[in-house]
C-alpha positions as a printed NumPy array, in Angstrom:
array([[  -3.872,  -26.149, -133.239],
       [  -1.133,  -27.905, -135.205],
       [   2.481,  -27.028, -134.577],
       [   3.033,  -26.565, -138.318],
       [   0.469,  -23.751, -138.541],
       [   3.008,  -21.536, -136.74 ],
       [   5.825,  -22.251, -139.181],
       [   6.03 ,  -18.673, -140.445],
       [   4.561,  -17.003, -137.354],
       [   6.894,  -14.467, -135.657],
       [   7.72 ,  -15.667, -132.133],
       [  10.665,  -14.73 , -129.903],
       [  11.208,  -18.369, -128.978],
       [  10.273,  -21.55 , -130.848],
       [  11.226,  -24.613, -128.808],
       [  11.056,  -28.11 , -130.182],
       [   8.404,  -30.518, -129.039],
       [   9.655,  -33.195, -126.644],
       [  11.029,  -36.261, -128.37 ],
       [  11.202,  -39.818, -127.084],
       [  10.356,  -40.395, -123.427],
       [  11.319,  -36.914, -122.184],
       [   8.474,  -35.273, -120.286],
       [   7.063,  -32.145, -121.913],
       [   7.706,  -29.879, -118.931],
       [  11.259,  -31.204, -118.473],
       [  11.939,  -30.639, -122.173],
       [  10.775,  -27.02 , -122.028],
       [  12.866,  -26.276, -118.934],
       [  15.946,  -27.85 , -120.49 ],
       [  15.546,  -25.928, -123.751],
       [  14.997,  -22.648, -121.907],
       [  18.135,  -23.197, -119.829],
       [  20.207,  -24.13 , -122.88 ],
       [  18.972,  -21.244, -125.041],
       [  19.584,  -18.697, -122.278],
       [  23.04 ,  -20.1  , -121.511],
       [  24.088,  -20.147, -125.175],
       [  22.73 ,  -16.67 , -125.961],
       [  19.868,  -17.755, -128.202],
       [  17.611,  -15.984, -125.709],
       [  19.188,  -12.735, -124.512],
       [  18.494,  -11.035, -121.165],
       [  15.368,   -8.897, -121.428],
       [  13.795,  -10.993, -124.197],
       [  10.038,  -11.225, -123.848],
       [   8.828,  -14.804, -124.249],
       [   5.655,  -15.707, -126.143],
       [   2.458,  -15.75 , -124.074],
       [   1.934,  -19.116, -122.404],
       [  -1.241,  -19.935, -124.316],
       [   0.376,  -19.019, -127.63 ],
       [   3.356,  -21.236, -126.85 ],
       [   1.036,  -24.081, -125.849],
       [  -0.843,  -23.736, -129.152],
       [   2.434,  -23.718, -131.068],
       [   3.574,  -26.968, -129.403],
       [   0.046,  -28.427, -129.344],
       [   0.286,  -29.105, -125.594],
       [  -1.673,  -28.136, -122.486],
       [  -1.091,  -24.574, -121.286],
       [  -0.571,  -25.864, -117.725],
       [   2.603,  -27.618, -118.946],
       [   4.01 ,  -24.321, -120.171],
       [   2.997,  -22.657, -116.899],
       [   4.852,  -25.299, -114.868],
       [   7.985,  -24.907, -117.002],
       [   7.916,  -21.11 , -116.702],
       [   7.373,  -21.35 , -112.95 ],
       [  10.349,  -23.679, -112.502],
       [  12.604,  -21.429, -114.567],
       [  11.397,  -18.399, -112.614],
       [  12.33 ,  -20.097, -109.345],
       [  15.761,  -20.827, -110.814],
       [  16.199,  -17.115, -111.514],
       [  16.172,  -17.488, -115.3  ],
       [  12.831,  -15.8  , -115.966],
       [  10.926,  -12.904, -114.489],
       [   7.223,  -12.233, -114.886],
       [   5.31 ,   -9.042, -114.237],
       [   1.542,   -8.813, -114.03 ],
       [   0.252,   -7.208, -117.224],
       [   3.659,   -7.218, -118.943],
       [   4.444,  -10.87 , -119.587],
       [   7.42 ,  -13.154, -118.967],
       [  10.992,  -12.11 , -119.744],
       [  14.478,  -13.577, -119.602],
       [  15.89 ,  -12.112, -116.384],
       [  18.643,   -9.546, -116.881],
       [  20.87 ,  -11.436, -114.453],
       [  20.051,  -14.886, -115.889],
       [  23.621,  -15.415, -117.091],
       [  25.399,  -13.161, -114.582],
       [  27.96 ,  -14.591, -112.189],
       [  26.57 ,  -13.718, -108.747],
       [  29.722,  -14.74 , -106.889],
       [  31.502,  -11.453, -106.144],
       [  34.695,  -12.871, -104.682],
       [  38.164,  -12.8  , -106.228],
       [  39.025,  -15.811, -108.344],
       [  42.44 ,  -17.512, -108.241],
       [  42.532,  -16.889, -111.99 ],
       [  42.495,  -13.108, -111.409],
       [  45.274,  -12.775, -108.841],
       [  47.304,  -10.642, -111.238],
       [  44.346,   -8.28 , -111.688],
       [  43.951,   -5.16 , -109.543],
       [  40.976,   -5.908, -107.313],
       [  38.32 ,   -3.185, -107.37 ],
       [  35.294,   -5.452, -107.539],
       [  34.858,   -7.281, -104.234],
       [  33.847,   -4.999, -101.358],
       [  36.642,   -5.67 ,  -98.901],
       [  37.482,   -3.178,  -96.167],
       [  40.963,   -1.743,  -96.499],
       [  43.523,   -4.046,  -94.894],
       [  44.766,   -2.642,  -91.572],
       [  46.95 ,   -3.978,  -88.782],
       [  43.931,   -4.763,  -86.552],
       [  46.045,   -3.955,  -83.507],
       [  42.865,   -3.359,  -81.495],
       [  41.819,   -6.97 ,  -82.116],
       [  45.225,   -8.604,  -81.778],
       [  45.846,   -6.749,  -78.519],
       [  42.611,   -8.091,  -77.066],
       [  43.421,  -11.643,  -78.129],
       [  46.879,  -11.441,  -76.565],
       [  45.289,  -10.445,  -73.266],
       [  42.553,  -13.09 ,  -73.485],
       [  45.1  ,  -15.878,  -73.986],
       [  46.577,  -15.199,  -70.536],
       [  43.233,  -15.571,  -68.741],
       [  42.709,  -18.863,  -66.839],
       [  39.279,  -19.621,  -68.33 ],
       [  40.273,  -18.824,  -71.943],
       [  39.679,  -22.424,  -73.061],
       [  35.954,  -22.17 ,  -72.274],
       [  35.555,  -19.987,  -75.359],
       [  36.156,  -23.019,  -77.575],
       [  33.125,  -24.892,  -76.252],
       [  29.664,  -24.762,  -77.814],
       [  27.708,  -21.65 ,  -76.917],
       [  23.956,  -21.096,  -76.463],
       [  22.043,  -20.616,  -79.728],
       [  20.602,  -17.296,  -78.594],
       [  23.908,  -16.004,  -77.186],
       [  24.876,  -14.998,  -73.657],
       [  23.422,  -12.026,  -71.788],
       [  26.77 ,  -10.253,  -71.708],
       [  27.331,  -10.629,  -75.437],
       [  23.822,   -9.378,  -76.216],
       [  24.189,   -6.401,  -73.851],
       [  27.308,   -5.362,  -75.757],
       [  25.591,   -5.816,  -79.13 ],
       [  22.713,   -3.548,  -78.075],
       [  25.232,   -0.747,  -77.421],
       [  26.706,   -1.131,  -80.899],
       [  23.306,   -1.244,  -82.606],
       [  22.318,    2.002,  -80.851],
       [  25.274,    3.705,  -82.563],
       [  23.79 ,    2.674,  -85.92 ],
       [  20.463,    4.386,  -85.173],
       [  18.285,    1.761,  -83.517],
       [  17.372,    1.365,  -79.857],
       [  16.509,   -2.195,  -78.867],
       [  16.759,   -4.65 ,  -75.964],
       [  18.865,   -7.814,  -75.454],
       [  15.859,  -10.16 ,  -75.367],
       [  15.181,   -9.443,  -79.065],
       [  18.701,  -10.346,  -80.243],
       [  19.786,  -13.48 ,  -82.088],
       [  23.479,  -13.823,  -83.043],
       [  24.521,  -15.573,  -86.24 ],
       [  27.597,  -16.143,  -88.408],
       [  27.52 ,  -12.991,  -90.515],
       [  24.92 ,  -11.038,  -92.445],
       [  24.743,  -13.472,  -95.375],
       [  23.911,  -16.308,  -92.992],
       [  21.338,  -14.125,  -91.255],
       [  19.578,  -13.649,  -94.603],
       [  19.667,  -17.412,  -95.189],
       [  18.125,  -18.018,  -91.747],
       [  15.329,  -15.517,  -92.351],
       [  14.446,  -16.764,  -95.832],
       [  14.521,  -20.44 ,  -94.84 ],
       [  12.667,  -19.866,  -91.577],
       [   9.939,  -17.417,  -92.601],
       [   9.453,  -17.894,  -96.354],
       [   8.572,  -20.806,  -98.63 ],
       [   9.311,  -21.709, -102.275],
       [   7.187,  -19.52 , -104.527],
       [   6.988,  -16.633, -102.034],
       [   7.894,  -13.176, -103.291],
       [  10.089,  -10.502, -101.719],
       [  10.324,   -6.923, -102.961],
       [  13.797,   -5.441, -103.46 ],
       [  15.456,   -2.521, -105.149],
       [  15.804,   -3.05 , -108.943],
       [  19.547,   -3.364, -108.277],
       [  20.27 ,   -5.225, -105.065],
       [  22.843,   -7.114, -103.024],
       [  23.792,  -10.349, -104.758],
       [  23.802,  -12.223, -101.444],
       [  20.021,  -12.183, -101.17 ],
       [  19.762,  -13.105, -104.852],
       [  21.789,  -16.288, -104.402],
       [  19.899,  -17.371, -101.27 ],
       [  16.499,  -16.619, -102.824],
       [  17.448,  -18.546, -105.957],
       [  18.565,  -21.546, -103.893],
       [  15.299,  -21.576, -101.92 ],
       [  12.958,  -20.941, -104.881],
       [  11.92 ,  -17.491, -103.63 ],
       [  11.247,  -14.841, -106.262],
       [  12.589,  -11.316, -105.945],
       [  10.375,   -8.532, -107.291],
       [  11.868,   -5.141, -108.295],
       [  10.019,   -2.269, -106.616],
       [   9.453,    0.913, -108.61 ],
       [  11.601,    3.765, -107.347],
       [  11.429,    7.499, -106.882],
       [  14.526,    9.59 , -106.215],
       [  16.721,    6.501, -106.043],
       [  14.739,    4.575, -103.42 ],
       [  11.63 ,    2.416, -103.146],
       [   8.501,    4.503, -103.562],
       [   5.385,    4.036, -101.455],
       [   3.315,    3.651, -104.635],
       [   5.743,    1.019, -105.919],
       [   5.51 ,   -1.028, -102.726],
       [   1.712,   -0.813, -102.647],
       [   1.556,   -1.847, -106.317],
       [   3.738,   -4.886, -105.579],
       [   1.55 ,   -5.798, -102.601],
       [  -1.586,   -5.696, -104.729],
       [  -0.342,   -7.107, -108.036],
       [   2.703,   -9.242, -107.141],
       [   1.511,  -10.471, -103.746],
       [   4.86 ,   -9.826, -102.07 ],
       [   5.301,  -11.245,  -98.58 ],
       [   8.261,   -9.141,  -97.55 ],
       [  10.799,   -6.46 ,  -98.403],
       [  14.597,   -6.502,  -98.379],
       [  16.18 ,   -3.088,  -97.853],
       [  19.647,   -1.657,  -97.244],
       [  18.858,    1.858,  -96.007],
       [  22.422,    3.165,  -95.672],
       [  24.942,    3.   ,  -98.55 ],
       [  22.715,    0.693, -100.572],
       [  24.705,   -1.945, -102.409],
       [  25.467,   -1.287, -105.269],
       [  24.096,    2.228, -105.843],
       [  25.486,    3.833, -102.611],
       [  22.12 ,    5.563, -102.013],
       [  21.072,    6.335,  -98.436],
       [  17.344,    6.313,  -97.835],
       [  15.534,    9.496,  -96.819],
       [  13.797,    9.829,  -93.468],
       [  10.439,   10.042,  -95.228],
       [  11.232,    6.884,  -97.224],
       [  12.063,    4.959,  -94.053],
       [   8.888,    6.101,  -92.376],
       [   6.768,    5.226,  -95.421],
       [   8.158,    1.673,  -95.527],
       [   7.399,    1.292,  -91.826],
       [   3.821,    2.443,  -92.278],
       [   3.183,    0.145,  -95.243],
       [   4.82 ,   -2.81 ,  -93.47 ],
       [   2.464,   -2.361,  -90.509],
       [  -0.583,   -1.948,  -92.743],
       [   0.182,   -4.855,  -95.107],
       [   1.854,   -7.139,  -92.516],
       [   5.04 ,   -7.347,  -94.586],
       [   8.189,   -8.982,  -93.239],
       [  10.954,   -6.388,  -93.619],
       [  14.604,   -7.462,  -93.773],
       [  16.587,   -4.361,  -92.859],
       [  20.261,   -4.964,  -93.677],
       [  22.43 ,   -2.319,  -92.006],
       [  25.827,   -3.79 ,  -92.835],
       [  27.243,   -0.35 ,  -93.73 ],
       [  25.271,    1.838,  -91.318],
       [  28.028,    2.054,  -88.693],
       [  30.257,    3.717,  -91.291],
       [  27.742,    6.565,  -91.469],
       [  28.878,    9.165,  -88.949],
       [  25.379,   10.65 ,  -88.67 ],
       [  23.009,    7.649,  -88.683],
       [  19.307,    8.073,  -89.35 ],
       [  16.434,    6.287,  -87.654],
       [  16.145,    2.657,  -88.65 ],
       [  13.059,    1.459,  -90.519],
       [  12.655,   -0.931,  -87.588],
       [  11.992,    2.137,  -85.415],
       [   8.769,    2.704,  -87.377],
       [   7.726,   -0.958,  -87.669],
       [   9.393,   -2.911,  -84.829],
       [   6.868,   -5.755,  -84.976],
       [   7.406,   -6.34 ,  -88.713],
       [  11.133,   -5.724,  -89.153],
       [  14.097,   -8.032,  -88.678],
       [  17.113,   -5.792,  -88.258],
       [  20.476,   -7.279,  -89.357],
       [  23.689,   -5.7  ,  -88.061],
       [  26.916,   -7.41 ,  -89.141],
       [  30.557,   -6.747,  -88.354],
       [  32.657,   -8.001,  -91.283],
       [  32.665,   -4.687,  -93.199],
       [  33.172,   -2.376,  -90.206],
       [  35.387,   -4.484,  -87.896],
       [  37.26 ,   -7.153,  -89.866],
       [  36.28 ,   -9.552,  -92.684],
       [  37.323,  -12.558,  -90.588],
       [  35.011,  -11.56 ,  -87.748],
       [  32.002,  -13.38 ,  -89.199],
       [  29.359,  -12.245,  -86.771],
       [  25.967,  -10.571,  -87.089],
       [  23.093,   -9.729,  -84.802],
       [  19.454,  -10.101,  -85.786],
       [  16.907,   -8.043,  -83.879],
       [  13.709,  -10.052,  -84.205],
       [  10.089,   -9.313,  -83.319],
       [   8.696,  -11.888,  -80.916],
       [   6.334,  -13.297,  -83.566],
       [   9.275,  -14.457,  -85.732],
       [  11.795,  -15.447,  -83.097],
       [  10.805,  -19.098,  -82.618],
       [  10.906,  -19.845,  -86.357],
       [  14.272,  -18.112,  -86.702],
       [  15.794,  -20.077,  -83.818],
       [  14.492,  -23.29 ,  -85.406],
       [  16.008,  -22.339,  -88.761],
       [  19.352,  -21.565,  -87.114],
       [  19.344,  -24.979,  -85.456],
       [  18.273,  -26.8  ,  -88.615],
       [  21.076,  -25.365,  -90.733],
       [  23.588,  -25.574,  -87.882],
       [  24.402,  -21.884,  -87.541],
       [  25.861,  -21.782,  -84.051],
       [  28.03 ,  -18.762,  -83.29 ],
       [  31.573,  -19.19 ,  -81.994],
       [  31.798,  -17.999,  -78.352],
       [  35.385,  -16.965,  -79.147],
       [  34.283,  -14.548,  -81.893],
       [  31.392,  -13.279,  -79.757],
       [  33.765,  -12.583,  -76.885],
       [  36.19 ,  -10.667,  -79.108],
       [  33.38 ,   -8.561,  -80.566],
       [  31.849,   -7.838,  -77.16 ],
       [  35.135,   -6.766,  -75.637],
       [  35.833,   -4.598,  -78.673],
       [  32.514,   -2.831,  -78.213],
       [  32.667,   -2.305,  -74.441],
       [  36.326,   -1.214,  -74.442],
       [  35.612,    1.361,  -77.197],
       [  38.236,   -0.307,  -79.386],
       [  35.437,   -0.827,  -81.901],
       [  34.856,    2.919,  -82.09 ],
       [  38.537,    3.538,  -82.74 ],
       [  38.664,    0.832,  -85.409],
       [  35.579,    2.193,  -87.177],
       [  36.909,    5.749,  -87.106],
       [  40.262,    4.588,  -88.451],
       [  38.442,    2.804,  -91.261],
       [  36.485,    5.969,  -92.047],
       [  39.689,    7.982,  -92.322],
       [  41.342,    5.454,  -94.643],
       [  38.194,    5.281,  -96.779],
       [  38.02 ,    9.067,  -97.097],
       [  41.602,    9.204,  -98.347],
       [  40.914,    6.601, -101.016],
       [  37.633,    8.206, -102.033],
       [  39.463,   11.468, -102.581],
       [  41.858,    9.646, -104.899],
       [  38.869,    8.253, -106.816],
       [  37.215,   11.676, -107.076],
       [  40.4  ,   13.241, -108.417],
       [  41.201,   10.436, -110.864],
       [  37.673,   10.219, -112.285],
       [  36.739,   13.887, -112.212],
       [  34.444,   14.689, -115.084],
       [  32.543,   11.415, -114.688],
       [  29.565,   10.636, -112.455],
       [  30.833,    8.592, -109.536],
       [  28.142,    8.269, -106.87 ],
       [  28.812,    7.658, -103.189],
       [  29.813,    9.616, -100.111],
       [  33.302,    9.95 ,  -98.664],
       [  32.514,    7.324,  -95.989],
       [  31.212,    4.653,  -98.368],
       [  33.564,    1.735,  -99.068],
       [  32.355,    1.331, -102.661],
       [  31.354,    3.724, -105.428],
       [  28.906,    3.595, -108.341],
       [  30.397,    4.7  , -111.658],
       [  27.82 ,    5.705, -114.276],
       [  29.197,    4.958, -117.736],
       [  29.154,    7.038, -120.93 ],
       [  26.417,    6.365, -123.464],
       [  26.896,    3.44 , -125.78 ],
       [  28.596,    1.017, -123.399],
       [  26.992,   -1.461, -121.014],
       [  28.188,   -2.473, -117.588],
       [  28.957,   -5.997, -118.812],
       [  31.06 ,   -4.707, -121.687],
       [  32.984,   -2.311, -119.457],
       [  33.629,   -5.058, -116.877],
       [  35.075,   -7.294, -119.609],
       [  37.252,   -4.489, -121.   ],
       [  38.498,   -3.582, -117.535],
       [  39.389,   -7.17 , -116.69 ],
       [  41.246,   -7.574, -119.959],
       [  43.179,   -4.402, -119.104],
       [  44.022,   -5.65 , -115.606],
       [  41.277,   -4.341, -113.281],
       [  38.308,   -6.164, -111.744],
       [  35.078,   -4.182, -111.398],
       [  31.493,   -5.46 , -111.232],
       [  28.778,   -4.552, -113.716],
       [  25.257,   -3.423, -112.91 ],
       [  23.902,   -6.559, -114.595],
       [  25.196,   -8.676, -111.695],
       [  22.892,   -6.82 , -109.304],
       [  19.798,   -6.644, -111.537],
       [  16.468,   -8.051, -110.375],
       [  13.849,   -9.378, -112.776],
       [  13.165,   -7.802, -116.147],
       [  14.167,   -4.233, -115.261],
       [  16.985,   -3.204, -117.61 ],
       [  19.885,   -2.011, -115.46 ],
       [  21.564,    1.352, -115.869],
       [  24.976,    1.319, -117.55 ],
       [  27.225,    1.359, -114.502],
       [  29.883,   -0.548, -112.57 ],
       [  30.652,   -0.822, -108.874],
       [  34.113,    0.137, -107.684],
       [  35.413,   -1.226, -104.368],
       [  37.312,    1.455, -102.475],
       [  39.331,   -0.679, -100.068],
       [  40.038,   -3.863, -102.034],
       [  43.283,   -2.744, -103.702],
       [  46.406,   -3.684, -101.744],
       [  47.687,   -0.117, -101.545],
       [  46.92 ,    3.439, -102.58 ],
       [  49.465,    3.108, -105.382],
       [  47.698,    0.005, -106.679],
       [  44.363,    1.818, -106.468],
       [  45.78 ,    4.706, -108.499],
       [  47.081,    2.28 , -111.119],
       [  43.624,    0.732, -111.376],
       [  41.983,    4.141, -111.635],
       [  44.35 ,    5.114, -114.452],
       [  43.243,    2.049, -116.427],
       [  39.577,    2.815, -115.759],
       [  40.082,    6.445, -116.783],
       [  41.666,    5.395, -120.078],
       [  38.744,    3.043, -120.802],
       [  36.248,    5.832, -120.077],
       [  38.057,    8.192, -122.455],
       [  37.981,    5.558, -125.206],
       [  34.257,    5.044, -124.608],
       [  33.689,    8.804, -124.852],
       [  35.387,    8.93 , -128.258],
       [  33.125,    6.265, -129.758]])
């Protein structure tokens, strides 16, 4: 069919046919990237069917398929069986959720940093360690799988978060983000699909995008993945795994029900899914529930990290791996050079065994509760989700304003928050909401100043 026969045909996107020596597929990818970046194609836009687009350009449909596939792996597009291909809602979102040097004068309420404390429990341990005759050994290389003593200590900490395991299943790594990178690079391949919440942690989004792994939003019920949604994704999206954050899910703050955890375990066993269970916030929960790994220990890789509950500079995490995955994970750790510092492992282990870790975590809970009370009082009358022990909150916005718009207004007024669009997966339109970090502000007074600005913006939005 001639390209000109579509001249007056309504299509959401009409790319130009490749000119000169540019390959057809390369041309389509380039035009898609440019039109998404410049706003010609907005997030959520449904693209023409592949065959229709091929007819319009008078090219082979396989060329369009290759271009769409490449853009999907780059995180620009999202396709759903039976629904078509859409511009991903996070296609233009900045997934880096760290403070920028350009925003140093802005009150930080975006990045999830624990409240700054004196860390006297840690500094006291280091002062003692320095006086020991064999202190210098801690600056040598350590074994990839960690020492027995370090793993014994880690098992004790993991039990406090709701999971009983054994040292032989543990693999230490440099933080939870690196653990995710190890798992995705070691057990998944480009083109594989992993089911996640429709709004999920940006860390897995960036790693998946880098490795060409597609994230699939799982339909929810009562704020968490539903069994029907997971089974649908297994059948129609051919997912290979699931990524879950069962306690204080980032960004929505939701904690998964016991029945939800058990259902995921049952489906993972039945469908042979690889489950990534990220429990980065679970130790902040004073009454932990059973881990999903308890219901599917042979399918679940349990990730417990310390940066949010101990100290941000203590970049250490423990993976609890089923035997069937352990060899591939160790190989991935070696290949990307993720060896853990014996010095950091020793600090963490001594913190755990001496009970200093318990005191530090409890102190952090108390500080978080004070700040959450300030948030509840300042934003009373608005829906701010999250428990008193959660170090971030989820502010649902008034009608008529999007998360992106509110984030921009807040930044212009002097406060950094992060919009729901940053956390969106695929073509599911995100709720109008922003995430508020509880501990990131330098002081309670600074937090109150930020909350006053946010409150004023909410009142203005209400009046529109």
